[in-house]
N, C-alpha and C positions, 0 to 999 in steps of 0.2 A: 183354690176356688171356695173351699169350705170357710176359710178365714174371711174372705171377702164377703160371703153371704152372711156370716155372723156379724161382721162390722155393719153391713147395711141394715140388718134387723135391729141392731142396737141403736143405730143412728137416730131413729125416730120413735124410740120407746117413750120419750118425753117430747112429744111433737112441738109444743109451744116453746119449750126451752131451746130445742135445736133450731127451730125456725128463727127465733129471736137472735140466737147467736150467729146464724148465717146472715141475717139481715144486718146485724151490727158489723160483721166483717165486710160485707158488701158496701155499706155506707163509708166505712173507713177507707177501703180500697178506692172507692170512687173519689172521695175527698183528696186522697193522696195523689191520684192521677191528675185531677184537675188543677191542684196547686202546683204540681211539678210542670204541667203544661203552661200554666200562667208564668212561672219563672222563666221557662224556656222562651216564651214569646217576648219577654222583656229584653232578652238578649238577641232576638232574631234579627234586628236591624244591623247589629254588629256582625253577626255570623254570615249574613248575606251581602255584606259590603264588598264592593269590587276591589280587587288587588291592584288595579291599574288606575285608580282614582285617588288623588291626594286632596286635602283641604287645607288652605292657607287662611289663617285668621290672625287677628291682633294677638300678640304674645301675652298681653295682660289679661284679656278676657274677650269673649265673643261679643260682649256688649259694646266694646269700643270698635269703631269702624276703621277701614283702611282706604286710602286715596285710590280712586279709579285709575290714576296714573301708573299704578304698579302693574297694570295689565300687560303692557308691551314688554316690560322688563322680565316679567315671569315667562311670557311667551318665548323669549329669546334664550332661556336656559336649555342647554343640551339635554336631550331625552324627553322634553315636553312635546306632546303631540297636539294638544289643544287646551284652551283655557276659557272658562266662563266665570260668571260671578252672580251674586245674589244678595238679597237682604231678607231677613225675617221681618214680616210685615205686622203680624200680631193683631189682625182685625177680627171682628165677629159679624155674624149675619143676623140682623134684626134684633136679637136678644143676646145678652152675654152668655147664656147657657149654650147658644149655638156657636161654639168656638171650635175651630179646626185649624190645621196648619195652612198658612198661606205665605207665599214668597214672591218677591219681585226679582225677576231673573233676566238674564240676557238670553233670549229664546233659542237662537240657532245653535250656539255653542253648547248650551245647557242640554238640549234634547239630543245633541250628538253625543254628549258624554253619558247620557242616561238612556240608552237604547231600550231599556226594559219598560219605558213609558210608551206604549203602543198607540199611535194615532194614525188615522187614514191620511194619505197624501193631501187630500183636499182640506181636511181639518187643520193639518199642520201648516199648510200654505196660508189659509185664512187667518190663523193665529199670528203668523209672521207679519202679515200685511196690516193688521189692525192694531194700532198702538194701544187702544183701550180694550183689546181682546184678552181673554183668559182661557185657560183649559183647566178642567177638574177631573179627578179620578171617578171611576164608575160608581164606586160605593157612595162617594159624597153626593154625586148627582142623584142617585136613587133616594138618598136620605131626604133631600129637599125637593125632589121632583123637578129638577132642572133639565131643560132640553137645549140643544144647540140653537143659538139665536136669542136666548133669554137675556134680559138685563138683570145683572146681579149687583146689589148695592151692599157694600160692607162699611161698617163703622170702625174707624181707626182708633187705636189706643196709643201705640208708639208714634204713629203719624196721624194726629187727630183730623177729623173731618169725615164727610160722606164720600166714599170712593165708588164710582160706578164702572162696571165692567160688562162687556158683551161676551157671552159664552160662545167661543168659537170651536171648541172641541172637547170631547169626553174620552179620556185615555183609559185603557185597561192594562193591567200588569202582565208582563211577559211570564212571570212566575206567580205562584199563589202568595208568596211572601212579599210581593211588591206592594208598597203602600198605595192605596187608592182613595185616600181621604185628604187630598192636598189640592189647593188652588194655586195656580201659577199664572203670573201676569208680567207685563213688560216693565223692566227696571227703568227704562227711559220715561215711561209714563209717570212713575213716582218721582224721578229726578227732575223732570220739567216742572212739576207742581211744587217741589221743594225750592227750586230756583226762584219761584215767584213769591213763595210764602216765608220760607226759612232758608235763605241763601247759604248760611254757614253749614247747613246739613246736606247740601247738594254735593254731587260728584264724589260720593263716598259709598262704599259697599261694606256689607257685613263679612263676606268671605269670598274667596276664589276657589273654584273647583278646577283641579289640574289633572289632565290626562297624561300618563307616561306610556312609553313604548312597551315596557314589560315590567312585571312586579319587582324583578331584581334591581331595577334602577331607582326604586322608590326612596331608599335611604340617601342615596347620592343626590338625587334631585331635591329632596327635602332640605338637605344641608346647603345646597347651592342657592336655593330660593331664600332661605333665612339669612344667609351671609350677604345677599344683595342689600338687605335693609337693616343690617346690624348698625347700631348707634344712630338710627334715624328717629324721627319723632314718633313713628308708628312701626315698631319692630314686629316681625311676623313669627308665627309658629306654624310650621307645615308638618302635617302628620297624615298617615294613611286614613282612608275613610273609616276603616274599622276602629282605629284608635280614637278618631273624632267621635264616633257614636258611643264608644265605651266611656268617654269622658262625661257624657250625660248619664249613662247607666250608673256610673260610679257614685253619682249624687244620691241615688236611691238604693245603693247596694245594701245598706243596713236593713231596709224594708224587705228586700228580696231574701236576705239571709234569715230574717224573722219568719217569712212565709215558708222557707225550706224547713226550718226548725219545727214549725207548726205541723207540717206534713208528716214529719217523722214522729212527733208527739202523738198524732192521731193513731198511728200504727201501734205505738207503745201502749196507749190506753186500751185499745182493743185487745192487745196481748194479755193485759191484766184481766180484763173481763172474760176472755176465752179461757184463761188459765183457771179462774175461779169456777167457771162452768164445768170444766173437765174435772177439777178437784172434787166438786160436789157430786158429779156423776160417779167418780171412783169410790167415794165414801159410801154412796148408796149401794154399791155392788160388791163390797168387800166380802160378804158371805158367798156371793156367786163365784168370786175368784177362788175362794177357799174350796168350794165344792168342785170346781173345775180341776184344781190341783189334786184333789183326792181321786179324780177320774184319770189322772195321768198327765195332765197338761203341765208343761214346764213353765218356769218363770219367763223364759223368752217368748213362749207362745202367748201368754197373757199380756206381756209388754207390747207385743206386736198388735194385738187386738185393740188395746187402749190407745196406743200411739197412732195406729191406722185410723181410728175413729176421729181423733183430734185433727189429724191432717186432712181427712176427707171433709169434715165440717168446714174447716178454714178454706180449703180449696174451692168448695162449693160456693162459699161467700165470695171468694176471689173471682170466680167465673161470673157470678151475678154482677159483681161490681164492675168488671171489665165490660160486660155486655151493656151496662147502664152508662158507661163512660161515653160511648159514641152518640147516643141521643142527647145526653147532657151537653156534650161539646157542640153539637149542632145547634141546640137551643141558644147557647151562649153566643155562637157565631152569628146567629140571626138577630137575636134580641139586643145584643151589645156590640153591634157592628161598628158603632162610632168609636169604640174604645180599642178594638182588636182588628187588625187587618185580616186575620183568619184565626181560627181556633182549632187546629188540627192536632190530634193525639198521635204521637209518634209510636213506632214499633217498640222502641226502647222503653217508653213509658208503660206500654202494655206489659212488657216482660217484667219491668220493675214492680208493677201492680201484682202480678202473679207470684213473683218472688216474695213480696211483702206478705201476701196471703199464706204462702208456704211457711214463711218465718213465724207467723202467728201460730200456725198449727204445730210446728216443731217445738217452739218455746213453751206454749201452753200445755203440751202433752208430756213434757219431761218429768215433772213431779208426779202426776197421776200414774204414769207408766212405771216409774220406780216404785211407787207405793203398791201398785197391783202386783208387780213382779216379785216383790220381796215379802209379801204378806205371809205370815205363818198360818198353816192350816188351822191350828187350834184357836188362834186369835180370831180368825175369820168365822169359824163355826160358832163361836160364843155369841155372835150377833143373831143367830137363827133362833126364832121362837119368841 
């Protein structure tokens, strides 16, 4: 108890210095936690992918389409429970800055394969019956103030022209990680328009979504599907939904690695700053440490006082940083909803933040602790007067 009281008294002998050090550690811990959360969210789509869904695309690239005639052959593969298909549409709303994911899909099979997209029975039925109908996620609807029954006009890029849709339903995600910033509409609506304007692009899809009975069958079914179209004009590549998502994530993996490096560099920099602060404090108190030794304090006692002060300062900053993480994450989730489906800080990230703060305290306290514990009484007393 005596040592703790002594450490607390020393902690704010230089109030401004201690407060600035705590704030510095807090900012570093906050930045570390937010950057790690950002990296985690980048991989969230792959982590939450279903084990019983496969994606079949052109083996060359997703840019190249597949014939719709592949549908029945894929459906006949043993182990396949259902098949749907879709096209990336790539349109925007009113202005190019209003860009979001939009797909032309086969409605019934697609929604069966994605039960996490929650719609009321009426909305689902209205969507099925209206060929110009569309559904959107709840976040997307809130962003643009859309309501069921509204007429939505998108301007096409891959498929040029003005495309009109009637909003028939607003889905919400079954889980927090479910993407709610997507617009889905009938592939048949797109295909009919292509038959009239660009016949050579009609009757083609960008990908097939394949449901399998159980995850263990995924490799076998994937090989069976790809073997069906081997040596054809449009060979296929079938992979799990997780692998499909990871193929997109890998395109920006260098950026994610850079962000991770930056998060650790932030901690390294604050370690240097805190170490300098503690070293300065130790130099100023050399005569005090020598006096304490004359009173019977051992080197271990002094080392514990110095080291405890360093750890306590860093942990105080860590606690402040952790406390600030939650409102910061909430602000990002609200203000930047168009970029992130959610921005939730995990328990693992909180623990890593506290570990980072503890590491700062331990590392920055090593040299001052050694200096204070090994100071000779005569050398310390020379500084008095």
